[in-house]
Every structure is written in C-alpha cells, then in structure tokens.
PLY file of the C-alpha trace (Angstrom):
ply
format ascii 1.0
element vertex 148
property float x
property float y
property float z
element edge 147
property int vertex1
property int vertex2
end_header
-44.68 -71.60 25.78
-45.29 -67.97 25.04
-44.06 -66.51 22.58
-45.20 -63.18 24.22
-43.69 -60.90 26.60
-44.54 -60.97 29.77
-47.30 -58.01 30.57
-45.71 -55.60 32.67
-49.70 -54.42 33.93
-49.96 -58.18 34.83
-46.48 -58.33 36.99
-47.36 -55.05 38.71
-50.90 -56.56 39.84
-49.72 -59.90 40.83
-46.58 -58.31 42.70
-49.56 -56.14 44.30
-51.44 -59.25 45.22
-48.18 -61.56 46.49
-46.88 -58.45 48.93
-50.68 -57.86 49.99
-50.34 -53.88 49.25
-52.54 -51.25 49.23
-52.80 -47.70 47.64
-50.71 -48.65 44.78
-49.36 -46.41 41.98
-49.51 -47.55 38.75
-46.81 -46.49 36.49
-45.94 -49.31 33.86
-47.91 -48.01 31.09
-48.16 -44.62 30.18
-52.37 -44.20 29.77
-51.79 -45.58 33.63
-49.28 -43.13 34.06
-51.78 -40.66 32.36
-54.90 -41.48 34.66
-53.23 -41.29 38.00
-53.60 -44.73 38.54
-53.98 -46.71 40.91
-54.64 -50.02 42.24
-56.22 -49.82 45.90
-56.72 -53.52 47.18
-56.22 -57.04 44.56
-56.97 -60.14 45.56
-58.04 -63.59 43.26
-61.33 -62.71 40.94
-61.86 -58.51 42.22
-59.64 -55.39 42.24
-60.53 -52.03 43.51
-58.74 -49.44 41.31
-58.49 -45.11 41.73
-58.13 -43.08 38.62
-58.68 -39.04 38.65
-59.61 -38.04 35.18
-58.33 -34.37 34.24
-60.18 -31.38 31.89
-57.92 -33.23 28.96
-61.22 -35.74 28.86
-63.87 -33.25 29.37
-66.37 -32.65 25.70
-68.42 -29.39 24.55
-71.14 -29.72 27.02
-68.99 -29.65 30.22
-68.62 -33.79 30.99
-65.76 -36.44 30.86
-66.02 -38.17 27.41
-67.83 -41.34 27.19
-65.30 -42.93 26.24
-62.89 -41.90 28.67
-65.29 -43.45 31.33
-65.16 -46.73 29.13
-61.11 -46.75 29.60
-61.10 -46.54 32.99
-64.19 -49.41 32.73
-61.58 -51.84 30.58
-59.21 -51.28 33.38
-61.01 -52.72 35.81
-62.21 -55.25 33.15
-58.24 -56.18 31.97
-57.65 -56.15 35.24
-60.39 -58.50 37.52
-59.33 -60.67 34.33
-55.58 -60.21 35.44
-56.04 -61.44 38.52
-57.17 -64.98 37.91
-54.24 -66.07 35.67
-50.65 -66.20 35.42
-47.84 -64.06 34.64
-47.71 -66.59 31.57
-50.25 -65.85 30.08
-52.48 -62.76 29.33
-56.02 -61.27 28.46
-57.62 -59.50 25.43
-61.08 -57.68 26.14
-63.07 -59.01 22.60
-66.14 -56.78 23.48
-67.34 -54.50 26.22
-70.90 -54.07 26.74
-71.22 -50.24 28.69
-73.75 -48.60 30.53
-73.76 -44.80 31.54
-76.31 -43.66 34.68
-75.12 -39.93 34.82
-72.92 -37.67 34.14
-69.19 -37.48 35.15
-67.69 -34.22 36.02
-63.02 -34.47 36.37
-62.53 -35.68 39.71
-61.69 -38.99 41.27
-62.74 -42.39 40.20
-63.36 -45.64 41.53
-63.95 -49.05 39.88
-64.68 -52.35 41.39
-63.40 -55.29 39.39
-64.85 -58.56 39.77
-64.39 -61.76 37.58
-67.66 -64.24 37.24
-66.74 -67.38 35.68
-63.24 -67.96 34.22
-62.43 -70.52 32.05
-59.34 -72.09 30.32
-59.95 -69.63 27.08
-62.74 -67.13 28.35
-62.68 -65.12 31.45
-66.36 -62.91 32.41
-65.26 -59.86 33.86
-67.98 -57.14 35.30
-66.87 -54.52 36.54
-68.58 -50.54 38.57
-67.42 -46.82 37.98
-68.33 -44.94 41.27
-67.65 -41.14 41.54
-65.72 -39.19 44.10
-69.32 -39.63 45.95
-69.43 -43.04 45.37
-72.68 -42.84 43.04
-72.40 -45.06 40.73
-71.19 -42.86 37.03
-71.66 -46.24 35.03
-70.89 -49.99 34.60
-69.71 -52.95 32.33
-68.86 -56.22 31.46
-66.74 -58.06 29.25
-66.29 -61.75 27.60
-62.16 -61.98 28.27
-59.67 -63.70 25.71
-57.15 -65.77 27.67
-53.86 -66.09 25.43
-51.42 -68.53 26.02
0 1
1 2
2 3
3 4
4 5
5 6
6 7
7 8
8 9
9 10
10 11
11 12
12 13
13 14
14 15
15 16
16 17
17 18
18 19
19 20
20 21
21 22
22 23
23 24
24 25
25 26
26 27
27 28
28 29
29 30
30 31
31 32
32 33
33 34
34 35
35 36
36 37
37 38
38 39
39 40
40 41
41 42
42 43
43 44
44 45
45 46
46 47
47 48
48 49
49 50
50 51
51 52
52 53
53 54
54 55
55 56
56 57
57 58
58 59
59 60
60 61
61 62
62 63
63 64
64 65
65 66
66 67
67 68
68 69
69 70
70 71
71 72
72 73
73 74
74 75
75 76
76 77
77 78
78 79
79 80
80 81
81 82
82 83
83 84
84 85
85 86
86 87
87 88
88 89
89 90
90 91
91 92
92 93
93 94
94 95
95 96
96 97
97 98
98 99
99 100
100 101
101 102
102 103
103 104
104 105
105 106
106 107
107 108
108 109
109 110
110 111
111 112
112 113
113 114
114 115
115 116
116 117
117 118
118 119
119 120
120 121
121 122
122 123
123 124
124 125
125 126
126 127
127 128
128 129
129 130
130 131
131 132
132 133
133 134
134 135
135 136
136 137
137 138
138 139
139 140
140 141
141 142
142 143
143 144
144 145
145 146
146 147
C-alpha cells in the first residue's frame, strides 16, 4: 500500500480513459489551468493534449522560452506514462531529452505522447509538440520512474 496521496492528474486522466471522453479541460492543478490544458484523447499508452501559451512566456526575441515548451512536453510524457499505471502508483520524470526544431510564438499547441516501453519500475515515453499549423516545434523523450 502506498503512503502518498493519489495524484489528481492521474484520477482525471483515468476518468477520461475509462469514460471515453475527449476535449476535457484539465483543471486539477494551477499550472494546467494557467496553460488552458485539455486532454484531447487518451488511451492506454497514448495521450493527446492541447495548450494555449500566452505572452507571459515570451522572451526578448519574441518567441516562447524553451522552458515553457519543455513544460508542455513534460505534461505529454507524464500523462502518457500515467496512462499505463494504476491509481495507486505515480510517475516521476528522471531525465528529459528535448530537441527544438523551430521557434514558437504564443498560441495553440498540441502534444502527442506515447509509451515506448512500460516496465514495473521504469516507463520510457516520447512526445512531440505541434503548433496550430501542425508543424513540429519540439520533441522529447524520457525515462519515467514508477512510484508505488
């Protein structure tokens, strides 16, 4: 039995998966609310999420700061990982490799995350970040530690 509380993100994700909902606002944590996060689709091993990034994440050269892009990618990786675990477990990003392909401007973004391999103690996930024109902006991969 776990001594950590059940993650509200995990509960929301599993509810979407179990009930087959789409385009569901993720409002269980302040960061997700601030990014206007939605779970577009979710199934075992795969998740698609949408975000709206505003001017507050723009740096001096007029583009979105790389950390904000990585933040959206981390959501995709974590939610893909959470799609294959039970409600009594959790995941933690242990390392994240990010590649930036093009500059990003404030607006609408979609992350597609997938599990490449799920083990008992580690999950390997990857995801891609697309702009509103379906152009690939960035990608990431990560080993996620399964917490029990």
